[in-house]
C-alpha positions as CSV (number, residue, x, y, z in Angstrom):
1,M,75.2,124.9,81.5
2,N,72.7,126.0,79.5
3,T,70.1,123.4,77.8
4,L,68.7,124.2,74.9
5,A,64.5,125.2,75.0
6,P,62.4,122.2,73.9
7,P,62.2,122.4,70.2
8,Q,59.0,121.5,68.6
9,P,59.2,117.4,68.1
10,D,60.3,116.3,64.6
11,S,57.7,114.8,62.3
12,R,60.1,112.8,60.8
13,I,60.0,110.7,63.9
14,R,57.7,108.7,64.6
15,T,57.4,107.6,68.4
16,T,54.2,107.7,70.0
17,T,53.5,104.9,72.1
18,P,50.7,103.2,72.3
19,R,48.0,104.0,75.3
20,G,48.5,101.7,78.6
21,E,52.4,100.9,77.3
22,R,55.8,101.4,78.5
23,T,58.6,103.1,76.5
24,N,61.5,100.6,76.0
25,P,64.6,102.5,76.3
26,T,65.6,100.4,73.6
27,T,63.2,101.1,71.2
28,E,63.4,104.7,71.7
29,Y,67.1,105.0,70.9
30,S,65.8,102.4,68.0
31,A,63.6,104.5,66.6
32,L,65.4,107.9,66.1
33,L,68.4,106.1,64.6
34,R,66.2,104.3,62.1
35,A,65.0,107.7,60.9
36,V,69.3,109.0,61.1
37,R,69.5,105.4,58.6
38,D,66.0,106.6,56.9
39,Q,68.1,109.8,56.1
40,G,70.7,108.3,54.4
41,L,72.9,110.1,57.4
42,L,75.2,106.8,57.8
43,K,76.5,106.4,54.1
44,R,79.8,107.1,53.7
45,R,81.4,110.5,52.3
46,T,84.5,109.2,51.0
47,G,84.9,112.4,49.3
48,F,84.3,115.1,52.1
49,Y,87.6,113.1,53.4
50,A,89.2,112.9,50.4
51,L,88.8,116.8,50.1
52,M,90.0,117.1,53.7
53,F,93.1,114.8,53.5
54,S,94.0,117.1,50.4
55,A,93.5,119.8,52.2
56,V,95.7,119.2,55.5
57,T,98.2,117.3,53.2
58,A,99.1,120.5,51.5
59,A,99.0,122.5,54.4
60,L,102.0,120.1,55.7
61,L,103.5,120.4,52.7
62,G,103.7,124.1,52.8
63,A,104.5,124.3,56.1
64,G,107.8,122.4,55.4
65,A,108.5,124.1,51.8
66,A,109.0,127.5,54.5
67,F,110.4,125.8,56.9
68,V,113.4,125.0,54.7
69,L,113.1,128.4,52.6
70,L,113.0,130.6,56.5
71,G,116.7,129.2,57.8
72,D,117.7,130.3,60.8
73,S,114.9,133.3,61.7
74,W,112.5,133.8,64.5
75,Y,109.5,133.3,62.0
76,Q,109.9,129.5,62.0
77,L,108.0,130.6,65.5
78,L,105.1,131.2,62.9
79,I,105.6,127.9,61.0
80,A,105.7,125.9,64.1
81,A,102.2,127.3,65.2
82,A,101.1,126.7,61.9
83,L,102.9,123.0,62.0
84,G,100.6,122.0,66.1
85,V,96.9,123.6,64.3
86,I,98.0,121.1,61.0
87,F,98.6,118.0,63.3
88,T,96.0,118.4,65.0
89,Q,93.8,118.3,62.3
90,F,95.8,115.8,61.1
91,A,94.6,113.9,64.6
92,F,90.8,114.5,63.7
93,L,91.0,112.8,60.7
94,A,92.6,109.8,62.5
95,H,89.5,110.0,64.8
96,E,87.4,109.3,62.5
97,A,88.7,107.0,60.1
98,S,89.1,104.9,64.0
99,H,85.4,105.3,63.7
100,R,84.6,103.8,60.7
101,Q,83.7,107.0,59.2
102,V,85.5,107.4,56.0
103,F,85.6,104.1,55.0
104,E,83.1,101.3,54.3
105,S,85.8,98.4,55.1
106,G,87.0,98.7,58.5
107,K,90.3,97.2,57.4
108,A,90.5,100.9,54.9
109,N,89.4,102.7,58.3
110,D,91.4,101.3,60.3
111,R,95.0,101.4,58.2
112,A,94.1,105.4,57.5
113,A,93.7,105.7,60.8
114,R,97.0,103.9,62.2
115,T,98.6,105.5,59.7
116,I,97.9,108.9,60.2
117,A,98.3,109.1,64.0
118,N,101.4,107.3,64.6
119,L,103.6,108.4,60.8
120,V,102.0,111.6,61.3
121,V,100.6,112.9,64.6
122,G,102.7,111.0,66.7
123,I,100.6,109.5,68.8
124,S,99.6,106.2,69.8
125,Y,96.7,104.5,67.8
126,S,96.4,101.4,70.0
127,W,96.6,103.7,72.7
128,W,94.0,105.8,72.1
129,M,91.7,103.5,70.7
130,T,91.8,101.4,73.6
131,K,91.4,104.6,75.9
132,H,88.7,106.3,73.3
133,S,86.8,103.0,73.0
134,R,86.3,102.8,77.0
135,H,85.3,106.1,77.0
136,H,82.2,105.9,74.2
137,A,81.4,103.2,75.8
138,N,80.8,104.4,79.5
139,P,81.1,108.3,79.1
140,N,81.7,109.9,82.4
141,V,80.8,106.8,84.2
142,L,83.0,106.4,87.2
143,G,85.2,104.0,87.5
144,K,84.8,103.2,83.7
145,D,85.4,106.6,81.7
146,P,89.6,106.5,81.8
147,D,89.0,110.1,80.7
148,I,87.9,111.0,84.1
149,A,90.1,108.6,86.1
150,R,92.7,110.7,88.8
151,D,95.6,112.0,86.7
152,V,96.7,115.7,86.8
153,I,93.3,117.1,87.1
154,S,91.1,115.5,89.6
155,F,87.2,114.5,88.4
156,T,85.7,113.7,91.7
157,D,85.8,115.1,95.0
158,E,87.2,111.6,96.3
159,D,90.2,111.7,94.4
160,A,90.4,116.1,95.2
161,A,90.4,114.7,98.5
162,R,93.4,112.7,98.2
163,A,95.6,115.6,96.6
164,T,98.2,116.9,99.2
165,G,101.6,119.2,99.7
166,L,102.1,120.7,96.3
167,Y,99.9,118.6,94.4
168,G,97.4,119.6,96.9
169,W,98.1,123.2,95.7
170,F,97.7,122.7,92.6
171,T,94.2,120.7,92.6
172,R,92.8,123.9,94.9
173,R,93.3,125.9,92.1
174,Q,93.3,123.0,88.9
175,G,90.0,124.8,86.8
176,F,92.1,128.2,86.6
177,L,95.5,125.9,85.7
178,F,93.5,123.8,83.5
179,F,94.4,125.3,80.4
180,P,97.4,126.4,80.6
181,I,98.9,123.1,81.6
182,L,97.5,122.4,78.3
183,I,101.2,123.5,76.8
184,F,102.5,120.9,78.3
185,E,99.5,117.9,76.6
186,G,101.7,117.0,72.9
187,V,104.1,116.2,75.2
188,N,102.0,113.9,77.3
189,L,100.9,112.2,73.8
190,H,103.5,111.3,72.8
191,I,105.3,110.0,76.0
192,H,102.0,107.7,76.1
193,G,102.5,106.9,72.2
194,L,106.0,105.7,73.3
195,R,104.9,103.6,76.4
196,T,102.1,102.2,75.3
197,V,104.2,100.9,72.3
198,F,107.3,99.5,74.4
199,G,105.6,98.7,77.3
200,R,104.5,95.3,78.5
201,D,101.2,95.5,78.1
202,K,99.7,93.6,74.4
203,V,100.0,96.2,71.6
204,D,97.5,95.6,68.4
205,R,100.6,95.3,65.6
206,R,103.2,96.5,67.5
207,W,105.5,96.1,65.7
208,L,104.5,98.6,62.7
209,E,103.3,101.4,65.5
210,I,106.9,101.0,66.4
211,S,107.9,101.3,63.1
212,M,105.8,104.9,62.1
213,L,106.0,106.0,65.1
214,V,109.9,105.9,66.3
215,P,110.9,107.6,62.7
216,R,108.2,110.0,63.2
217,L,109.3,111.7,66.4
218,G,112.8,110.7,65.5
219,L,113.6,112.2,62.0
220,Y,111.4,115.3,63.0
221,V,113.1,116.4,66.0
222,A,116.5,115.6,64.2
223,A,114.9,117.6,61.0
224,I,114.4,120.9,63.0
225,F,118.3,120.2,65.1
226,V,120.0,119.9,61.8
227,M,118.1,123.2,60.1
228,L,117.8,125.4,63.0
229,P,120.8,126.5,65.3
230,P,120.0,124.8,69.1
231,G,118.4,128.1,70.9
232,L,115.6,128.5,68.0
233,A,115.4,124.8,67.8
234,F,114.0,124.3,70.8
235,A,111.5,127.7,70.6
236,F,110.6,125.8,67.9
237,L,110.4,122.8,69.6
238,G,108.1,124.0,72.4
239,V,105.9,126.3,70.2
240,Q,104.5,123.8,68.2
241,L,104.3,121.3,70.9
242,A,102.2,123.9,72.9
243,V,99.8,124.6,69.8
244,F,99.4,121.5,69.3
245,G,98.7,120.3,73.1
246,V,96.2,123.6,73.8
247,Y,94.5,123.0,70.5
248,M,93.6,119.2,71.3
249,G,93.1,120.2,74.7
250,A,90.9,122.9,74.4
251,S,89.0,120.5,71.1
252,F,88.1,117.6,73.7
253,A,87.8,119.2,76.8
254,P,84.2,121.0,76.5
255,N,82.9,117.8,75.5
256,H,81.7,116.3,78.6
257,K,83.9,117.8,81.5
258,G,81.2,119.1,83.8
259,M,78.6,117.2,82.9
260,P,76.7,114.9,85.5
261,L,78.9,112.2,86.5
262,L,77.2,108.7,86.8
263,P,77.5,105.9,89.9
264,R,79.9,103.0,88.1
265,D,77.0,100.3,88.5
266,S,74.3,103.0,86.7
267,K,71.6,101.7,85.0
268,V,71.3,103.9,82.1
269,D,70.0,102.7,79.4
270,F,72.4,103.8,75.9
271,L,70.2,106.7,74.6
272,R,70.9,108.7,77.9
273,R,73.8,107.7,79.1
274,Q,75.4,109.3,75.8
275,V,73.1,112.3,75.9
276,L,72.8,113.2,79.7
277,T,76.7,113.5,79.4
278,S,77.4,115.3,76.6
279,R,77.9,119.1,75.5
280,N,77.6,120.3,72.1
281,I,78.5,123.8,70.7
282,R,77.4,126.0,68.7
283,G,78.9,127.9,65.8
284,N,78.4,127.7,62.3
285,R,81.1,125.9,59.5
286,L,84.1,127.7,60.9
287,M,83.4,126.3,64.9
288,D,82.9,122.3,62.4
289,A,86.1,122.7,61.3
290,F,88.1,124.4,64.0
291,M,86.5,121.6,66.2
292,G,86.3,118.8,64.1
293,G,82.8,117.9,64.0
294,L,83.3,117.6,67.9
295,N,81.1,120.7,68.3
296,Y,78.5,117.8,67.9
297,Q,79.4,115.7,70.8
298,I,75.7,114.5,71.5
299,E,75.2,113.3,68.0
300,H,79.0,111.8,67.6
301,H,78.3,109.5,70.7
302,L,74.7,108.4,69.5
303,F,76.3,107.4,66.0
304,P,79.9,107.1,66.4
305,N,80.4,106.2,62.5
306,M,78.6,108.6,61.4
307,P,80.8,111.1,59.1
308,R,81.2,114.5,60.0
309,P,79.8,116.3,57.5
310,H,75.9,114.6,58.7
311,L,76.5,115.5,62.2
312,K,74.5,119.5,61.8
313,Q,71.7,117.3,60.1
314,A,71.1,114.7,62.6
315,Q,71.3,117.6,65.5
316,L,68.0,118.2,64.3
317,L,66.7,115.3,64.6
318,A,68.4,114.2,68.0
319,R,67.5,117.6,69.6
320,A,64.0,117.5,68.9
321,Y,63.8,113.7,69.6
322,C,65.0,114.6,73.1
323,A,62.8,117.5,73.6
324,E,60.0,114.8,73.1
325,H,61.0,112.3,75.3
326,S,62.0,114.8,78.2
327,I,65.2,114.1,77.5
328,A,67.6,117.0,78.9
329,Y,70.1,118.1,75.4
330,T,72.8,120.2,76.5
331,E,74.4,122.8,74.1
332,T,76.2,126.1,75.1
333,T,79.0,128.3,72.9
334,L,82.6,127.6,73.3
335,I,82.9,130.1,75.7
336,Q,80.4,129.4,78.2
337,S,82.0,125.2,78.1
338,Y,85.6,126.9,78.6
339,G,84.3,129.2,81.7
340,I,81.8,125.6,83.0
341,V,84.7,123.4,82.8
342,I,86.9,125.9,85.0
343,R,84.3,126.6,87.7
344,Y,83.3,122.8,87.8
345,L,87.5,122.1,88.1
346,N,87.4,124.5,90.6
347,R,84.7,123.1,93.0
348,V,85.9,120.2,92.8
349,G,89.2,121.5,93.6
350,L,88.2,122.9,96.8
351,A,87.9,119.3,98.2
352,A,91.5,119.3,98.5
353,G,91.6,121.7,101.3
354,G,93.2,123.8,102.4
355,D,92.4,128.1,102.0
356,P,91.0,128.5,97.8
357,F,90.1,132.2,98.6
358,D,94.5,132.8,98.6
359,C,93.7,133.8,95.0
360,P,91.5,136.6,94.5
361,A,90.0,135.2,91.3
362,A,89.0,131.8,93.4
363,S,86.2,134.2,95.2
364,T,84.6,134.5,91.8
365,Y,84.8,131.2,90.1
366,G,86.1,128.8,92.8
367,R,81.8,128.3,94.1
């Protein structure tokens, strides 16, 4: 994990504490927030999102036209892969609308996010919002952040130690297997959506979500099997879901995994809780597009309703501010972040017991 060398404090942020006066953590964040607002970085960029939505919609329509024109051809798998990428880009837009980044009106953002998530991506908006809101409130906080709760992957030694049998075998190798199993993440997201809308727990606008989610999934699968022979149809679905799952997972995984975990009862102020548990990904505009702005994870957590185009400028303020206040600010390349995730998960997996070195590569990455 690489931490940037402290940059020079930004002169636009005035946070000097008078001699003898203790720094108030709330005041620290307020000063940074004020600097961000003064530069207009929380103002909406509706034009940008209109352009992005138009671009991905055009790509979706183009992929649909190519699907019809190609017919019974194995080149359809290229269309399937393209759809995996396109649906992920729509998921980024739904994520941003759910954070109130697109429109001034909260209702307009909710409508856009719900429609895109359910009707286009095929994921329950209510399930996503419940899970994601808990994550933002307590990133990497044990017992509070659902993103580090025990599931297929174990994120703590205690969880890994409970893994036995075949699950234990998997857990001891979970770092190496993490990215391969992402090919099933697309199916997993769709299943979570259906379980949510048809489950017993309270769901906001349940029937509206059902009316969008069920036709999206049902008609999509039906169209594929009507247009393509069974073997090619299954291959098409497999490729599309695999690309979607890997792309989604590879975009969200670098942001917090392998960063410090906080005890459930930890007393960490908002600024440090968000910065110390998040990791940024270095890059250029291509990286911004590839990750949908998630590469500025620190700024996204500090200012969750900030439009994507403003995150880069906010990074200059936040990074300098953290240097001034001696707060570790972590940024790596995308490949480095993947290496960190693999090594971290393998280290945790050792707690499952057994011999972790029966896999030759484990001797390199297992410690």
